N, C-alpha and C positions, 0 to 999 in steps of 0.2 A: 721204506722198509720198517716193519714192526720191530720194536725192541724185544730182545730175548728175555723171557721170564724164567727165573731160577727158583727152585724149591730147595731150601737149605735146612738140613737137620743138624742142629748145634749140639755138640757134646764137649767133653773136657779136652780131649786130645785128638780125636778122630771126627771128621765132619763129612757128611754125605751131601752131595749136590746133584740135583736132578734138573735137566732142562731138555728142550727140543730145539735143535738147530733151526734157525729161521730160514736158512738158505737151502739146506739139504734135507731137512725133515728128520734128521737122525736123532734118535732118542738116546740120551746119555745119562747114566746114573753112576757117578764117579765118587770115589772116596779120596779125601785130602787130609794131610796133616795140617796143623794150625798155620805154620809158616807158608806152606804151599798154597793154602786157600787164599791167604791175603795176596800172595804174589799173582795167583791166577786171576782173581777178580780185578786187581789193579791193572792188568793187561787187557781185559775185555772191554768191549764197547759198552757205554752206559746202557743199563737195562733195568729190569725190575727184579728185586730179590725178596722173596717171601720166606719168613721163618716164624717159628713159634715164640710167643711172648712168655718165656719162662727162663729161669736160671740167668745166664749171661746174655739173653736175647737183646736186651736194651743196649748193652755195651757193643755187641756186634752190629746192631742197627746203626749206632753212631759211627762206628769204624767203617762200615761199608758205605755209609752215606758220604763220607769224605772222599771216596773213590769215584764219585759221580753217579752212583746207582740210586735208583728209587727203592726205598726199603719199605716193606709192608709187614707189620706184625699181626699175627693171627692168634686168637685164643685157642687153647688146646682142645676145648670142647667142640670147636667147629672143624677141627682137623681129624679127630678120631673117626667120624663116620666114613671117611674116604680111605681108610687103611683097609686094603682088600685082602691081605694075607696076615700071617703072624706079624707081630710088632717087631720090626727090624729097622735099622738105620735107613736102608734102601727103601723100604716100604713107607717109612715116615716122610722121607724126602719127596717121594712121589705123591703122597697124600697132601702134603703142603702145597705142591705145585698144582694139584687138582683143585684144592680148596680155594686158592687165590683166583682161579678163573671163574668161580661161581658168581653169577650176577647178584649184586646187593650184599656181598659178603662184608660183614662188619669187621673193622680192624681196631687195633690197639695203638694209641698214641705213643710215640717214642719218648721216654723220659730222659731228662738231662741228668748229669752227674749230681747237681744240686738237689733235684727232686728225689733221686734215689737215696741220697744221704739223709734228707729230711725224713723219708719214710722209714729208713733204718733206725733213726733216733726214736720215732714213735713206736716202732716194734720193740725196741729195747725197753722203753718205758712200760709198755704193756706187759712184757715178761716180768719185769721187776715188780710191778703191782701184783701180778698173779703169784709170784714167789713169796712176796711179803704176806699176802693173804693166807697162803699155805702155812707159813711159819707161825702166824698169829693163831690160826685154828689149831695147829698141832700143839703149840704151847698152852693154849687154853684147855685143850683136851687133857694134857698132862696134869694141869692143876685140878680140873674137874674130877679126874680119876683119883686124886688125893683128897677129895672132899673139900676142896677150897672153892669158895664162891666165885663164879666167873666174873662178876662185877668187880672183884678185887684185882683181876688180871687185866681187864680192859683198859684201865687208865694208864698203867705203866707202859703198855705196848702200843698205845694210841700214837699216831704220827704227831699229833699236836703236843703230846706230853712225853715224847720219847726220852727227853733228858732226865725224866724222873725215874726211869727204869733202873739204872745202876744202884741208886740209893734204896729202892724198894726191893731189889732182888734179895738182899740179905735177910729181910724179914720173912720172905717166902721160904728161903732156904732153912731158916730156923724152925719153921712149922712143918717141914716135910721130913719124911723118913730118909735114911741114907740112900735107898734105891731111887727115890723120887728126885733127890738132889742131883743125881747124874743126868736127869732129863733136862735140867735147866741150861745145858750147854747151848740149847737153841737160842736163848736170849742173847748170846754173844753175837749172833749173826744179824739181829734186827737193826742195831744202830747203823751198821755199814749199808744195809739195804735202804734205809731212809736217806742217808747222805748221798747215795747214788741217784735216787729219785730227785732229790733237791738239785743236784748238779745238772741232771738232764733237763729239768724244768727251767732252770736259769738259762741253759744253752738254747732251748727252744724259744724262750721269750726274746732272747737277744737276736735270734735269726728272724723270727716272725715280726 
């Protein structure tokens, strides 16, 4: 007897499950709550569960795998062409079930908790770098609008000489008009951004 294949559309609190009964041929497209879905799959015979690799998909893949089912993660771009109607939970579950039956369909490897944690650290570091660059550009623009040479600003806000910024800030404030002085509040955020980046770098080095 062939194992039953399920198409699971994952959400925050409501989940849609689509499958065709192997014995009767009945088509089922059923909605579950979070606890009901876990209880239902734990009582079913081992089968193949396909879901989209997004959001909490990797957590659900690990959870369902402990119940004895084979889990298949599919990329969203391979599922979208099989949505036959408007995008709904029921239509998405059916599209996932249809996509996993296609020959040669490419799948996504299930990530462990450690792999997801490492990726999260790298994303946090990327965002901090982006935010730091925005702050430096904004601060330099404020000085440029006050006719201060940009080269005078690059050194204090540089990551390698960030410690020099507090002592240099007073000289810049003395040369600015009262309105421009209010713009220098941006400099207060820069040291904290550098310390966060340094902490993440140390953590990544210790893990890798």
